C-alpha positions in Angstrom: -48.7 27.3 35.6 -51.9 26.7 33.6 -53.7 23.7 35.1 -56.5 23.6 32.5 -56.4 20.8 30.0 -57.3 21.3 26.4 -58.6 18.4 24.4 -56.6 17.7 21.3 -58.3 17.2 17.9 -55.9 14.3 17.1 -55.1 11.0 18.9 -52.5 8.4 18.5 -53.6 5.1 17.0 -52.0 3.4 19.9 -54.4 5.1 22.3 -57.4 4.1 20.2 -56.4 0.4 20.1 -58.0 -1.3 23.1 -60.7 1.4 23.6 -64.1 -0.1 24.5 -67.0 0.0 22.1 -70.5 0.2 23.6 -74.0 0.2 22.1 -76.5 3.0 22.9 -77.8 1.0 25.9 -74.4 1.1 27.4 -73.6 -2.6 26.8 -70.0 -3.3 26.1 -69.7 -4.9 22.7 -66.0 -5.3 22.3 -62.9 -3.1 21.8 -61.0 -1.5 19.0 -58.4 -3.9 17.8 -57.0 -1.9 14.9 -57.6 1.1 12.6 -57.4 1.0 8.8 -56.2 4.1 7.2 -56.6 5.0 3.5 -53.0 5.5 2.2 -53.5 8.5 -0.1 -55.9 10.6 2.0 -54.7 9.6 5.4 -58.3 9.2 6.6 -59.3 6.5 9.0 -61.9 4.5 7.0 -62.8 1.8 9.4 -62.0 0.4 12.8 -61.7 -3.3 13.5 -63.6 -4.3 16.7 -62.8 -7.5 18.4 -65.7 -9.3 19.9 -66.0 -12.5 22.0 -63.5 -15.2 22.4 -60.9 -15.8 25.2 -57.2 -15.1 24.8 -57.6 -14.7 21.1 -59.5 -18.0 20.6 -62.9 -17.8 19.0 -62.6 -14.0 18.6 -64.6 -12.3 15.9 -63.5 -9.2 14.1 -66.0 -6.6 13.0 -65.0 -3.9 10.6 -66.9 -0.8 11.5 -67.0 2.1 9.2 -65.4 5.0 11.1 -68.5 7.2 10.5 -70.7 4.8 12.7 -68.5 5.3 15.8 -69.0 8.3 18.1 -66.6 8.9 20.9 -68.3 9.3 24.3 -66.3 11.1 26.9 -68.5 9.9 29.7 -67.9 6.2 29.0 -64.3 6.8 27.7 -65.2 4.7 24.7 -66.9 4.6 21.3 -70.6 4.2 20.9 -72.2 2.5 17.9 -75.9 2.4 17.1 -76.1 -1.4 17.3 -77.8 -3.7 19.7 -76.3 -7.1 20.4 -78.6 -8.9 18.0 -77.7 -6.5 15.1 -74.0 -7.1 16.0 -74.5 -10.8 15.7 -75.9 -10.4 12.2 -73.2 -7.9 11.1 -70.4 -9.1 8.9 -67.5 -10.5 10.9 -64.3 -12.2 10.0 -61.5 -14.3 11.5 -58.1 -12.7 12.1 -56.8 -14.3 8.8 -59.7 -13.0 6.7 -59.5 -9.5 8.1 -55.8 -9.2 7.3 -56.2 -10.7 3.8 -55.3 -8.3 1.0 -58.5 -9.3 -0.9 -60.9 -6.6 0.3 -64.0 -7.9 -1.5 -65.8 -8.0 1.8 -65.8 -4.2 2.0 -69.1 -3.9 0.1 -70.9 -6.2 2.5 -69.6 -4.2 5.5 -70.4 -0.7 4.3 -73.7 -1.9 2.9 -74.7 -3.4 6.2 -74.1 -0.1 8.0 -75.7 1.9 5.1 -72.5 4.0 5.0 -71.1 5.4 1.8 -68.0 3.5 0.8 -64.7 5.3 1.0 -63.3 4.0 -2.3 -65.8 5.7 -4.6 
């Protein structure tokens, strides 16, 4: 029997949800709440990170372009090049706003992170 494990290049969205997000200093910023997938290409375009709150009350939701997240095997989580102050200034939304079908806020989010928008 082969006891070596091989890392798969794919992962279930269920396994990504709940994964912690850290900044480059190792501070835990939040966790992945959901993934948004472009219907036609099948590409993950952004993750929604939940931040703060208690039992869902007062929680903020930060859409993070998928390109700004790097998986770190040592911390078993995603790392983003943000400090806590930058995160406080980043666009965030309530649960209702983030699930709204009006996606006008996308430009603010992708602009804040200086990331090319996926819709062009």
